[in-house]
N, C-alpha and C positions, 0 to 999 in steps of 0.2 A: 319363964323359961322358953327359949325359942324352939318351936317344933318345925323341923325341916323335912319336907316330903318332895320326892322327885317322881313325876309322872313320866313313864317311859314307854316307848313303842319302837319296834324294829320292822324293817322290811327285809326280805330274804330272797335268795335265788329259787327257793322251793319250800316245801313243807316239812322236810325231815332232815335234821342234822346228821342222823345216822347214815344217810345216803350221800353225805358230803356236801350238803347245801350250806350256804354261808350267809352271813349278814351283809347287806349292801347299804343299809341306812340305819342310823340310830338317831332318835329324836327324844329330847327330854325337856320338861317344863318344871321349874321350881315353884313350890308352894311353901311359904313360911307363915305359920300361924293362920292357916286357912286363907291366905291371900296369894294369888299368883304374882310372881315377880317378872322382871324382864331378863332374868338370868337363865337363859336357855342353852341347851347344848344340841347341836346338830352336826352330823358328819356322814357324808357318803363314803362308801368303801369299795375298793376294787376287790372282788371276790376270787379272782384268778380262776374262774370257771364260768361256763355258760349259765344263763338264767332260763329256767323253765318257761315254756310258752304260757302256761296257766298263770304263773306268778307275774310275768310281764303284763298280762292283760289286767291284773289287779292293780299294780302300782305304776306301770308305764316307764319304769327305769330300765334302760337297756345297757348292754355291755360297752357300747361306744361311749356313752355318757360317763361310765365309770372307769374308763381306760386310764385316765390320768389322776384318779383319786388315790389317796393313801391306803395302805393295808391296815387291818385291825392292829397289827403289831406296832404300827407307827403312832397310833392314837390311844392305845390302851391305858397308858399312864395318866393322860389327861382325863379320859373317861372315868377311870376308877377314882381319881381325886375329886371329880365333880360329884359322884354319887356317894362318896365315903361318908359314913355315919348318918345316912338319911334313911327314910322309909321309902322304898320303891313302890309305886302304885302302878300296877300293870293289869291290863284286861286279858284274861287267860294267861296268867303268869307262867304256867308250866311251859308254854310254847317259847316265849322270849328267853326265859332263864336257861332252857335247854340249849338254845343257840348261843347265848352269851357264854355259858360254861364250856361248850364245845370250842368256841374261839379261844378262851383262856387256856383250855387243855392243850390246844395246838401250838402254843408258844414255846419258844426254846427255854424260857425260864418259868419257874413255878410261882404263879401268882395266886394260886388257890381257886376258889369259886366265888361267884358274885355274892353268895350269901355270907361270905367272910367280911364283906364291906358294908352291908346294909341289911335291914330287915325288908320283908316283902309283903305287900298286901295285894291280894287278887280281887279286883273289882268284879270279875265274873262270878266268883264264889259269893261275894257280898250281895250281888244282884240276885242270884238264885235264892239266897236266904231271904232277901227282902221281898222278892216277887216270885215265889215258887209257881211253877207251872206256866210261866209266861216266857215270851222271847226276851232274851237278855243280851243279845249282841249289841254292839255299840250304836248302830243305827236305831234299833228299837229303844234303847235307853235315851237317846237324843230326843226321840218323839215323846217318850213318856215324861221327860223332865223339861221339855220345851227348850232344848239346847240347839242352836243353829248349826246344822251340818251341811248347809247348802253348797259349801265349797268342796265337799268331799266327793267329787266326781270320780276320783281315783284315790287309792290309798297313798299316804305319805306319812313317814314316821313322826315328823315334827307336828304336822297338822293333826294327826290322830291323837298325839299326846296332848295338844292344846284342847281338843274336843273332849278327851277323856278327863282332863283336869276339871272342866266345867261340869261334866256329868258327875264326877266324884263329889265335888263340892255341893251340888244339888242333891245328890242321893244321900249324903250324910248331913244334910242341913237341918234335920229335926222332924218332929212328928207332923207338923203342918203339911209339909210336902208330901208325906206318905198318905195323909188323909185326903188331900186334894187328888192325888193320883188314884186312890181307890174310887172316888166319886166319878172322875172322868172315865176311868176304865169301865165302870159299871154302865155309864151312859153309852159308851161305844158298844158294849156288849148288847144292850137293849136294841140299839139302832141296827146292829148287824143281824140280830134275830128277826126283827120286823122286816128287814130287807130280804132275808132269806125266805120268809114265809110268802112274801109277795111274788118271788120268782119260782116257788116250788113247782108249780105246774106248768111253767113255760117250757116250750120246746126250743132248745138252743142249738145252733149249728155247731158242728165239730170242725175246727180249723187246725190242720196239722202244721207243726212248726217247720220253718226253713232250716237249712244247715247253719246259717248265720245265727238264728235264734237258739238252736241247740248248743252252739259254741258259747254263746253269751250265758245260757243257763248253766253250762258246766263251769264257767268262770265264776258265776255267782255262788254255786254250790261250794266250790273250793274256798272262796272267801268266807262263806258262812262257817265252814268246818274249821278254818283257821281261827276265827274269832270266838267260837263257842268251845273249841277243843273237843268236839264230839262228832261222830259220823252223822251226816245229814240224813233225815228221814227219807229224802228222795232217793238216796242210794238203795235203801231197803225196798222201796217201791219198784225201782227199776230192776232190781234183781228178781223180784217176784213176778214181773210182767213178762 
């Protein structure tokens, strides 16, 4: 029996569909019987609204580039046909499904919700179950499972879907991978502890960040919050300072 899975990612104008933010890119990768195929789906979309500065810093997709791209309503039938009867694999699925369902809700015709067409597997929830107490954003999982993400200098829906497909296959590949990960994580922890002891009594200079560095930090925090679906610890620290 053929098992068909679709790894999906989106890029958006901002972080909250309740504030009118829209999808600007959909990227999908097909997996059949645990093998990636060449049958991909990618579409840039004109959101008919401005892109938030923070989002632009993350994905680099601007309104000028999207000006001649189709609207979601133009491609929705092709997209739904592509994902129909599959299992969608999404990292932090609540984020992407909220945007997809808001796009579907905004159409003139009733096409239901994305869950009417396929089942959904959240790799963030899977990673948290497999690696409790550890970082489980996509970059951390790439490092943990030795997946090459060197091209990910900026986010892109199709690129991130391709990377997530490799991460998912590695993460669900069996007990050997989990055992090796436990060994390497333990070794890294020991090395970090020894390094910390060596530096414990050193007097280190305090270097204040520039405005450019603060802006880069804010962009990174927003990206982390999008991928994990949780408020970043730095937010709490900044509020207490």
